[in-house]
TORRONU-627764 format. One record per residue: x, y, z of N, C-alpha, C in turn; residue number from 0. Coordinates in Angstrom, 2 decimals, m for minus. Layout:
N
+---------+---------+---------+---------+---------+---------+---------+---------+---------+------+
:    n_xx :    n_yy :    n_zz :   ca_xx :   ca_yy :   ca_zz :    c_xx :    c_yy :    c_zz : bagu :
+---------+---------+---------+---------+---------+---------+---------+---------+---------+------+
:       X :       Y :       Z :       X :       Y :       Z :       X :       Y :       Z :  NUM :
...
+---------+---------+---------+---------+---------+---------+---------+---------+---------+------+
This chain:
89
+---------+---------+---------+---------+---------+---------+---------+---------+---------+------+
:    n_xx :    n_yy :    n_zz :   ca_xx :   ca_yy :   ca_zz :    c_xx :    c_yy :    c_zz : bagu :
+---------+---------+---------+---------+---------+---------+---------+---------+---------+------+
:   12.64 :    8.28 :   m0.52 :   12.24 :    7.09 :   m1.23 :   10.73 :    7.07 :   m1.38 :    0 :
:   10.27 :    6.66 :   m2.55 :    8.84 :    6.50 :   m2.77 :    8.54 :    5.04 :   m3.06 :    1 :
:    7.30 :    4.66 :   m2.80 :    6.86 :    3.29 :   m3.05 :    5.43 :    3.31 :   m3.56 :    2 :
:    5.03 :    2.21 :   m4.16 :    3.66 :    2.02 :   m4.64 :    3.04 :    0.90 :   m3.83 :    3 :
:    1.88 :    1.18 :   m3.25 :    1.13 :    0.18 :   m2.48 :   m0.16 :   m0.09 :   m3.23 :    4 :
:   m0.43 :   m1.37 :   m3.50 :   m1.70 :   m1.73 :   m4.13 :   m2.49 :   m2.62 :   m3.19 :    5 :
:   m3.81 :   m2.44 :   m3.23 :   m4.71 :   m3.24 :   m2.40 :   m5.87 :   m3.69 :   m3.28 :    6 :
:   m6.15 :   m4.99 :   m3.28 :   m7.27 :   m5.54 :   m4.03 :   m7.96 :   m6.58 :   m3.16 :    7 :
:   m9.29 :   m6.53 :   m3.14 :  m10.04 :   m7.52 :   m2.38 :  m11.50 :   m7.20 :   m2.34 :    8 :
:  m12.25 :   m8.03 :   m1.67 :  m13.69 :   m7.81 :   m1.51 :  m13.89 :   m6.50 :   m0.74 :    9 :
:  m14.79 :   m5.67 :   m1.22 :  m15.02 :   m4.38 :   m0.59 :  m15.64 :   m4.54 :    0.80 :   10 :
:  m15.01 :   m3.91 :    1.79 :  m15.54 :   m3.86 :    3.15 :  m15.26 :   m2.48 :    3.72 :   11 :
:  m15.93 :   m2.15 :    4.77 :  m15.75 :   m0.86 :    5.42 :  m14.38 :   m0.79 :    6.10 :   12 :
:  m13.66 :    0.31 :    5.90 :  m12.44 :    0.56 :    6.66 :  m11.13 :    0.16 :    6.02 :   13 :
:  m11.14 :   m0.28 :    4.77 :   m9.88 :   m0.70 :    4.16 :   m8.90 :    0.46 :    4.08 :   14 :
:   m9.35 :    1.58 :    3.55 :   m8.47 :    2.75 :    3.43 :   m7.98 :    3.18 :    4.80 :   15 :
:   m8.86 :    3.17 :    5.78 :   m8.49 :    3.58 :    7.14 :   m7.40 :    2.67 :    7.72 :   16 :
:   m7.53 :    1.38 :    7.51 :   m6.54 :    0.44 :    8.07 :   m5.17 :    0.59 :    7.42 :   17 :
:   m5.14 :    0.73 :    6.11 :   m3.86 :    0.91 :    5.42 :   m3.26 :    2.28 :    5.78 :   18 :
:   m4.10 :    3.30 :    5.80 :   m3.64 :    4.64 :    6.16 :   m3.12 :    4.70 :    7.59 :   19 :
:   m3.75 :    3.96 :    8.50 :   m3.31 :    3.92 :    9.89 :   m1.91 :    3.33 :   10.00 :   20 :
:   m1.65 :    2.25 :    9.27 :   m0.30 :    1.67 :    9.26 :    0.70 :    2.68 :    8.73 :   21 :
:    0.33 :    3.37 :    7.67 :    1.22 :    4.40 :    7.11 :    1.51 :    5.47 :    8.14 :   22 :
:    0.49 :    5.99 :    8.78 :    0.66 :    7.07 :    9.75 :    1.52 :    6.63 :   10.94 :   23 :
:    1.28 :    5.44 :   11.44 :    2.04 :    4.94 :   12.59 :    3.51 :    4.72 :   12.29 :   24 :
:    3.85 :    4.61 :   11.00 :    5.23 :    4.32 :   10.61 :    5.87 :    5.46 :    9.82 :   25 :
:    5.34 :    6.68 :    9.98 :    5.89 :    7.87 :    9.33 :    5.94 :    7.76 :    7.82 :   26 :
:    4.97 :    7.10 :    7.24 :    4.87 :    6.96 :    5.80 :    3.84 :    7.98 :    5.32 :   27 :
:    4.28 :    8.88 :    4.45 :    3.41 :    9.95 :    3.96 :    2.72 :    9.52 :    2.67 :   28 :
:    1.40 :    9.62 :    2.64 :    0.64 :    9.29 :    1.44 :    0.69 :   10.50 :    0.51 :   29 :
:    1.29 :   10.31 :   m0.67 :    1.42 :   11.40 :   m1.64 :    0.24 :   11.44 :   m2.60 :   30 :
:   m0.27 :   10.28 :   m2.96 :   m1.39 :   10.20 :   m3.90 :   m2.13 :    8.90 :   m3.65 :   31 :
:   m3.43 :    8.94 :   m3.87 :   m4.25 :    7.74 :   m3.65 :   m5.37 :    7.72 :   m4.67 :   32 :
:   m5.61 :    6.54 :   m5.20 :   m6.72 :    6.34 :   m6.13 :   m7.40 :    5.03 :   m5.73 :   33 :
:   m8.73 :    5.07 :   m5.66 :   m9.44 :    3.85 :   m5.31 :  m10.74 :    3.79 :   m6.08 :   34 :
:  m11.18 :    2.57 :   m6.34 :  m12.46 :    2.37 :   m7.01 :  m13.02 :    1.02 :   m6.60 :   35 :
:  m14.28 :    0.86 :   m6.89 :  m14.97 :   m0.41 :   m6.66 :  m15.33 :   m0.96 :   m8.03 :   36 :
:  m14.89 :   m2.17 :   m8.31 :  m15.16 :   m2.82 :   m9.58 :  m15.87 :   m4.14 :   m9.29 :   37 :
:  m17.17 :   m4.18 :   m9.59 :  m17.97 :   m5.39 :   m9.33 :  m17.75 :   m5.95 :   m7.94 :   38 :
:  m17.93 :   m5.14 :   m6.93 :  m17.80 :   m5.50 :   m5.51 :  m16.37 :   m5.75 :   m5.06 :   39 :
:  m15.39 :   m5.48 :   m5.91 :  m14.00 :   m5.60 :   m5.52 :  m13.40 :   m4.21 :   m5.31 :   40 :
:  m12.72 :   m4.07 :   m4.20 :  m12.04 :   m2.83 :   m3.85 :  m10.67 :   m2.84 :   m4.52 :   41 :
:  m10.33 :   m1.74 :   m5.19 :   m9.02 :   m1.62 :   m5.85 :   m8.42 :   m0.27 :   m5.47 :   42 :
:   m7.20 :   m0.27 :   m4.94 :   m6.57 :    0.98 :   m4.52 :   m5.10 :    0.98 :   m4.90 :   43 :
:   m4.62 :    2.13 :   m5.31 :   m3.20 :    2.36 :   m5.54 :   m2.80 :    3.59 :   m4.74 :   44 :
:   m1.74 :    3.46 :   m3.96 :   m1.20 :    4.58 :   m3.19 :    0.25 :    4.80 :   m3.60 :   45 :
:    0.63 :    6.04 :   m3.75 :    2.04 :    6.39 :   m3.89 :    2.42 :    7.03 :   m2.56 :   46 :
:    3.45 :    6.50 :   m1.92 :    3.83 :    6.96 :   m0.60 :    5.31 :    7.37 :   m0.56 :   47 :
:    5.63 :    8.19 :    0.41 :    7.00 :    8.60 :    0.65 :    7.44 :    8.06 :    2.00 :   48 :
:    8.62 :    7.44 :    2.00 :    9.15 :    6.89 :    3.24 :   10.46 :    7.61 :    3.53 :   49 :
:   10.46 :    8.50 :    4.52 :   11.68 :    9.24 :    4.84 :   12.78 :    8.32 :    5.38 :   50 :
:   14.00 :    8.80 :    5.36 :   15.14 :    7.99 :    5.80 :   15.03 :    7.57 :    7.27 :   51 :
:   14.28 :    8.30 :    8.08 :   14.17 :    7.98 :    9.50 :   13.08 :    6.95 :    9.80 :   52 :
:   12.32 :    6.57 :    8.78 :   11.22 :    5.63 :    9.00 :   11.75 :    4.21 :    9.13 :   53 :
:   10.85 :    3.28 :    9.35 :   11.22 :    1.86 :    9.46 :   11.78 :    1.38 :    8.12 :   54 :
:   12.45 :    0.24 :    8.17 :   12.96 :   m0.35 :    6.93 :   11.79 :   m0.70 :    6.03 :   55 :
:   12.01 :   m0.55 :    4.74 :   10.95 :   m0.83 :    3.78 :   10.48 :   m2.28 :    3.89 :   56 :
:   11.39 :   m3.20 :    4.11 :   11.01 :   m4.62 :    4.24 :   10.07 :   m4.84 :    5.43 :   57 :
:   10.27 :   m4.07 :    6.50 :    9.37 :   m4.17 :    7.66 :    7.97 :   m3.68 :    7.30 :   58 :
:    7.90 :   m2.57 :    6.56 :    6.61 :   m2.06 :    6.12 :    5.90 :   m3.07 :    5.24 :   59 :
:    6.64 :   m3.68 :    4.32 :    6.06 :   m4.71 :    3.44 :    5.47 :   m5.84 :    4.27 :   60 :
:    6.21 :   m6.29 :    5.29 :    5.72 :   m7.38 :    6.15 :    4.46 :   m6.99 :    6.91 :   61 :
:    4.41 :   m5.77 :    7.42 :    3.23 :   m5.29 :    8.16 :    2.02 :   m5.23 :    7.24 :   62 :
:    2.20 :   m4.69 :    6.04 :    1.09 :   m4.60 :    5.09 :    0.65 :   m5.97 :    4.61 :   63 :
:    1.59 :   m6.87 :    4.38 :    1.25 :   m8.23 :    3.97 :    0.42 :   m8.92 :    5.05 :   64 :
:    0.81 :   m8.75 :    6.30 :    0.06 :   m9.33 :    7.43 :   m1.36 :   m8.78 :    7.48 :   65 :
:   m1.49 :   m7.46 :    7.29 :   m2.83 :   m6.87 :    7.26 :   m3.66 :   m7.50 :    6.16 :   66 :
:   m3.06 :   m7.66 :    4.98 :   m3.78 :   m8.28 :    3.87 :   m4.24 :   m9.69 :    4.20 :   67 :
:   m3.36 :  m10.46 :    4.80 :   m3.72 :  m11.84 :    5.19 :   m4.86 :  m11.84 :    6.20 :   68 :
:   m4.79 :  m10.95 :    7.18 :   m5.82 :  m10.88 :    8.21 :   m7.17 :  m10.43 :    7.67 :   69 :
:   m7.14 :   m9.57 :    6.65 :   m8.37 :   m8.97 :    6.12 :   m8.86 :   m9.61 :    4.82 :   70 :
:   m8.15 :  m10.62 :    4.32 :   m8.54 :  m11.25 :    3.07 :   m8.31 :  m10.37 :    1.85 :   71 :
:   m7.23 :   m9.58 :    1.90 :   m6.89 :   m8.66 :    0.82 :   m5.53 :   m9.03 :    0.24 :   72 :
:   m5.31 :   m8.65 :   m1.00 :   m3.98 :   m8.76 :   m1.60 :   m3.35 :   m7.37 :   m1.51 :   73 :
:   m2.38 :   m7.22 :   m0.61 :   m1.70 :   m5.95 :   m0.43 :   m0.24 :   m6.14 :   m0.83 :   74 :
:    0.21 :   m5.31 :   m1.75 :    1.59 :   m5.38 :   m2.22 :    2.22 :   m3.99 :   m2.13 :   75 :
:    3.45 :   m3.94 :   m1.66 :    4.21 :   m2.69 :   m1.62 :    5.49 :   m2.91 :   m2.41 :   76 :
:    5.77 :   m1.96 :   m3.29 :    6.91 :   m2.10 :   m4.17 :    7.67 :   m0.78 :   m4.23 :   77 :
:    8.99 :   m0.85 :   m4.10 :    9.84 :    0.32 :   m4.22 :    9.61 :    0.94 :   m5.60 :   78 :
:    9.60 :    2.26 :   m5.67 :    9.34 :    2.97 :   m6.92 :   10.31 :    2.55 :   m8.04 :   79 :
:   11.57 :    2.34 :   m7.71 :   12.55 :    1.97 :   m8.73 :   12.21 :    0.62 :   m9.37 :   80 :
:   11.77 :   m0.34 :   m8.57 :   11.39 :   m1.65 :   m9.10 :   10.13 :   m1.51 :   m9.94 :   81 :
:    9.17 :   m0.74 :   m9.45 :    7.93 :   m0.51 :  m10.19 :    8.24 :    0.09 :  m11.55 :   82 :
:    9.08 :    1.11 :  m11.58 :    9.44 :    1.77 :  m12.84 :   10.18 :    0.81 :  m13.78 :   83 :
:   11.07 :    0.00 :  m13.23 :   11.82 :   m0.95 :  m14.06 :   10.89 :   m1.98 :  m14.69 :   84 :
:    9.91 :   m2.42 :  m13.97 :    8.97 :   m3.42 :  m14.48 :    8.14 :   m2.86 :  m15.63 :   85 :
:    7.92 :   m1.56 :  m15.64 :    7.02 :   m0.97 :  m16.63 :    7.77 :   m0.18 :  m17.70 :   86 :
:    9.07 :   m0.36 :  m17.76 :    9.88 :    0.29 :  m18.78 :    9.84 :   m0.54 :  m20.06 :   87 :
:    9.71 :    0.12 :  m21.18 :    9.66 :   m0.59 :  m22.46 :   11.05 :   m0.65 :  m23.06 :   88 :
+---------+---------+---------+---------+---------+---------+---------+---------+---------+------+
């Protein structure tokens, strides 16, 4: 299973490290990552792979949401199928 994780917020040191740490601790493999700074705002998109032995996707979403709340970031994780359905014409 693959998922898309987006992070948006005021740029601070360690955002990538904190999100990546959660991924590593939960056996989530980062397949691709893109990040940029737009007028002092940090913007990142990650495509990740979650093997069948990893935690439930809903648990990962909750962990990332909590990190976002704690850090003042908007962090969203979406299953690849839902992401693709939303962007289908």
